[in-house]
N, C-alpha and C positions, 0 to 999 in steps of 0.2 A: 684450300680452306681446311682448318682443323676439323676432323670428324667428331661429332658428338652423338652419343647414343640416343635412339628414339625414345622419348617419354612424353606422355600427355599428362598435364597437370591441371586439376580443377580444385579450387579451394573449397573448404567446408568439410564437415565430418560426414561419415557414412549415414548418420541419422538425418542430417540435413538433406542429403541427396535423396534418401528414401522418401522423406516427407515431401520433397518437391516432385516426386514421381520420376526420379532420374536413376539410371543405372550407374553403378560404381565401376563397371568394367572399363579398363583402360585408364582409370584415374588413380591419383596417388596423393595422399595427404602429406603436408609438410611434416618432416620429423627433424628435430633439433637434437643432435647427439652430443654437443659440446659439453664436456665435463666442467665441474666447478661453478654451477649456477649459484647466483647470489640469492639470499633471502629477499622477498619482496620489500622488506624494510631496510635492506642494505643498499647503499647508493652505488650506482655505476660510475665508472670514470669515463666520461664522454669527451671526445675530441670532435672538432668541426673543420671540414674542408670547404672553404667558401663561407664567409661570415658577413658579407655585405649583401644588399638586395634581399632576396628571399632567405638567404642564409641568416639574416638577423633574427627573424622569427623562428627559424629552425633551431637556433641555439637557445633563444629565450624560452621556447616551449619545452626545452629539456632541462630547465634550470632547477627542477626538483632533484637533479643528480649532481655529481661533481663535474664541473666543466674544467678539464685539466689542460687542454691545449687548443689553440686556435690557429688556423692556417688560411692565408689569403695572399694571392699574388699582388693585390692592390691594397697597400696599407692605409691609404686615405679612406677607401671604402670600409676597411676593417676597423677604423679608429674607434667607432662607437662600441663595438664588441670588446675591443681591447680595454676600453675604459670600464665597461660593465663587469668584466671578469679579470681584474688586475692580477690575480694569482695564476691565471692560465699562461702556459708557455706560448710564445708567439713564433710563428714560422711563415715563410713564403712558399717553401717546397714541402708538399705533404709527404714525400718519400723520406725526407730527413726527419720529419716529425714522427713518422711511424717507426723509424729505426731507433730514434733516441728515447721515445716515451713508451717504455715497456709496460707501463701501468694501464694503458688504454684498454678499455673493455669494448667500447662501441664508438662508431663514427657516423656523423651526419655529413652528407655530401651534397652541396648546393652550388655546384659549379655550372658553367655552360654545358650544354648537352654533350658536346664532343669529348668531354673529359670524364663523364660519369663512369663508363665502363673501366677505364684505366685505373681510376682511384678505387672503385669498388672491388675490383679484382685484387689489387694489392692488399686492401684491408682484409678481405675474406681469406686470402691465402695465409695471412698472419693470424687467423682465428678471431678476427674482430667482427662483431655484429655491425650491420650497416643499414642506414636509412638514406635512401637515394631519391633526390627530387625527380619529379616527372619531367619529360618522359624518361623511363628507366635508362634507355640507351639511345645512341645515335643511329644504330643499324640493327637489322634483324639478327644477324649473327651474334652481335654483342648481347642481345637480350637472351638468346638461347644459352650462351656461354655463362652468363651470370646466374641463370636459374640452375644450371648444372653445378656450378661452383658452390653455390649456397648449400646444396645437398651434400656435396663432397666434404665440405668442412663443417657442416652441422651448425651453421650460424643463424641467428634471427635476422630477418630482413623485413623491410617495408619500403614501398614507393610513396613519394610525397603527394598523393592525391587525397587530400584530407577530407574531401566530401565523402569518401568511403566510410568515414567514422560516423556519419550522421544517420539519424532515424529515417530520413527521406530516402536515402539510397537503399537501406535495408528493407523498408516497407515496400518499395516498388517491386522488389524481387518476390515478396510474399503475395502481392496483388496479382502478379503474373502467374505464380504457382497455384493460386486459388481459382484461376480460370475466370477471373472477373470480366475480362474483355475477350475471352475466348482465345484460340490459337493466334499468336502474333505472326502477321504476314509481312509487315514492313516496320522498320525503325528509321526515323529521320532525326539527325542531330546537327546542330548549327552553333556558330559563334560569330560575333561581330568583329573578331580579331582577324587580321592584324591592324585594320584601319583605326587610327587614333591611338594605337599602342606602340608599334614599332614600324619602321619602314621595310617594305618589300618591293618587288618589281624593279630593283636597281640592276641594270644590265652589265655594269663594269666595276672593276675594283676601284676603291677610293684612293685619292692621291696620298702620298706619304706625308706624315706629320711627325714632329719630334715626339719621342716617347716620354711621357711624364716621369719625373724622378720617382714617384711613389709606386710605379707599376713595373713589374718584371714581365715584359712583353713576351719573351721567349717561353717562360713558364706558362703564361696565359695561353699561348698557342698550343703548347703540349704536342699531341699527336697530329695536329692539323698541318697542312702545308704552310711553309713560311710565306708571309707577305708583310710588307711594311705596315707599321701602325697607322691607324686613323681613328679618331674619336667616334666615328660612325660605326665602329665594330663593338666597342665596349665602353662602359660597363654593361649596358643592357641591350643595345641595339643588335647584338650578335644573333638574336633568335631568328631573324629573317634571312640569315646567310647560310647557304648550304654547308659550308665547311664547319660551322659551329652549332647551328640550331636545327630544329625540326619544324619550324614554321608554326602556323596557327593550329594545324592538325596535331602536332606533337604537344603543343602547349595546352590545348583544351580537351582533346578527345580522351586523354587518359583520365580526365574528370568525368566528362559526359557519358562515356561509354563503359565505364567500370561497372555500373549496375546492370548494363545490358549483358555483359559477359557473365555475371553471376546469375542473372535471372534466366537467361536462355541457355546457360551451360555451353557457351560457344567454345569450339576448338579452333580449327583452322578454316579460313574462308576458302571457297573453291576458286574465286576469281576476284579481281579488282579492276575497275576501269575509271579513268578520269573522263567525265562527260562534259565538263566545262572548265575553261582555263582563261585567265586574263593576265597579261603582262608576264608571261613566262620567260625565263632566261637561265643561264648556267651559273649565275652568281647568287641570286636570291630566290626565295619562294615567290609564287605569283600573288597578286593582290586579291584574286578571287579563284575559287575552285569548287567543283562539285565532284564527289567520288561516289561510285556505286560498288558495293561489295555484295557478292552472293555467298550465303552460308548454307551448307547442305544440312539435311536432317541429321540430328544428333540425339540419340536415345529417344526419349518421348517427345522431343521438340521438333516441330516441322521445319523444313527449309524456309528461309526468309531472306529478304533483301534489306540491306542497310545503306542509307544515303548520308553522306557528310557534306555540309555546306559551310564555307567561311567567307570572310570579306563582306559581311552583312547580308549575304544571301540566305533565304529561308525557304522551307518547303511550303506547299499549298495544303490547306486542310482538305480532308475528304469531302465528297459531296454530302450535303445535308448538315454540315457543321458550319455555323455562322461565324464569319470573321468578327462579328460584334462581341464574341466571347473573349477576344483578346488573348487567345491561348498561346500565341507565338510572339507576344510583344516583348519578351525578355531578350537581352543581348545574347544569352546562351541558354540552350535547353535541348530536350530530347523528347520526341514524340513516338509512342508505341501505337501501332494500328493493328487491332485484332478483329476477329470476325464479328464480335458483339459490341465493340466500342473502342475507345482509345484512352490513353493516359498520357498526360504531358508532365514531364519532370521540369519544373521551373527552377533552374539552378540558383538564380539570384534571389529568389524568394524562399528557397529551401522548402518547396511545397510540391506535392503531387496533385494533379487535377484529373479527376475521372469524368469522362463524357460518355453517356449512353443515349442512343437515339437522338443525338444532336444537342443534348442538354447536360450541363454540369450537374453531377450528383454529389451533393454536399454530405449526405448522411449515409454513404455506402458502408456496408458492414466491414469492419476491420478484419483482415485475415488473421489466421493463426500466426503468432509470433514464433518464427522458426529460427531466425538469425538473432543471436543475443545482442542486446543493445549495450552501448558503452555508457558509463555514468555521465550525466550532464555536468558541465563545468560552466559556471556563470560568472559574469563580471561583478564588480563591487555593488552594482545596482540590481543584481539578480535578474538580468534581462537577456544577456547575450550568451549563446552557447558557443564555446570556443572549440570548433571542430579540429583546428590545428593542434591544440594541446591534447585533445582526446586521442587524435591519431598518433601522436608521439607516445602517449602513455600506453596505448595499445602495443606499440613496438617495444617500449621499455619493459613492460610486463613479459613480453615474449623473450627478451634478452635474459630476464631473471629466472623465469620459470619454465620456458620451453613451450608456452602456449602458442596457438596459431593466430598470428595477427591478420587483420582484415585485408591488407594489400601486400602480403608477402610475395616473394618472387614467383611462387607457383601461380599466383593470380596476375601479378604485374608483368611477368615475363611474356606469357602468351598474348596478353593485351597489347603490350608494347610491340611485339613482333608484327602484328597486322596493322597497328597504327602507323609505324614507320614504313611498313611495306606499302601503305597507301601513298606515301611520298614518292616512292619509286614510280608509281603510275603517272605522276606529274611529268616525268621525263618522256612518257609515251602516250600522249593524249589521244582519246578516242580509239584506243586499242585495248581490247579485253585481254588482260593478263591472267592466264590460268596458273594456279598456285598448287604446288605439292608441298604442303606444310611440314610433314615429318622430315622431308629431305631438304627443306629450305631452298626451293628452286622453282622458277617459272618453267613450265613445260613447253610453252609455245613462243618464247622470246628469249633467245640466248643472250642478247645484248642486255636485257634487264637484269640478268643474274649478276652482272659485275657490280651492281649497287646493293646487293644483299650484304656485302661486307665493304671494306674500304682499305686503302693503303695508309700505313702509319708512318709518321716521320721517324727517321732513324733515332734510336734511343728511347722511343716511346711505344715500341711494339707491344701488342697485347699478347701476353703469354697464356 
């Protein structure tokens, strides 16, 4: 494995850390040294890798800039974007696009998870700013490498967890820092995925089918081991397959747990354990899982336990809190349990619920605003806050001015590391895996370390 120097990254300015009662020892703020920044009024030349599926909105929410090139291995999926941006050059292979389009300033990457690191590395090594969909990478090693590479080349970065742009995510950090519910002892986070979203629990490869004319299957596979095409892999069902996706944990935890990382200034977990598993196999992720992470004390924040639930599983409320409050009725959410109360982040409602002494407190005192808010962007009726566009504009401003974006790789890298590390525990159920974060290795399970990185198909090696 390529050796990467030890660094700890926590987002936010020194002032923010001080206001939260955190030490800045061992932390480092993103610096962007790339010369030739544009004026905020000057447009970037943006290219996109992956423009179907989520890539559609990733391109459209950057349309304040010049969309100069579009790349997708599936031109049927890309057809809508090709029509909307007829002046953009069209490609199937992003490597060719990057070689030919010298005018590109920044790139959005909205491919399946297994391709994220390959594309982002190529872009950053050429000095391009990058916006990469969540999860940032497919493996722990890739996440560490991307974070290091972003610093090396001084580029602006952002991971596509658009909830990080919302007031809800920022306020929950401030509520924790204001000690409203006391020291946090447990965090519980859940999602109803994959059930009803994509298939998992499939034990065998799918039978070969003819490759559609509009798809370049070899390019779609990229660094993954070759296997014959089947429509059950793409365009979207890839998320449940080990070779291509990161399952429900990779899909949603980068949303749900982003404010947990910021609020509790989390670094590396001490351990992870899969304590429940249903329909596990070597081809796809399970239909249900529960994980338990142990995080050590960090600065002024005490040690705490974090639980993850997927497949419609959810935590139980603490004693004294009535189920009638319907605190856990959302398909996805996060529960913080402190010594004096609890907070529920209801992701689908974009709302934080504070509970003290078993009752919802509607008129709690708002904490000091420490994290700057992004400007609200409303639809034509003035009702809908477009967090996706806000998140892009946060990144675009970083590209132009060197400002620190909310989900840059100093934040997204460590978050992704332990999110995808959790998937490794699925391979070793009911075994507590002890983790040495700085050195990216499990100390009590040699076999688990083989999943920290992966093998790359010839011609697609990660440099």
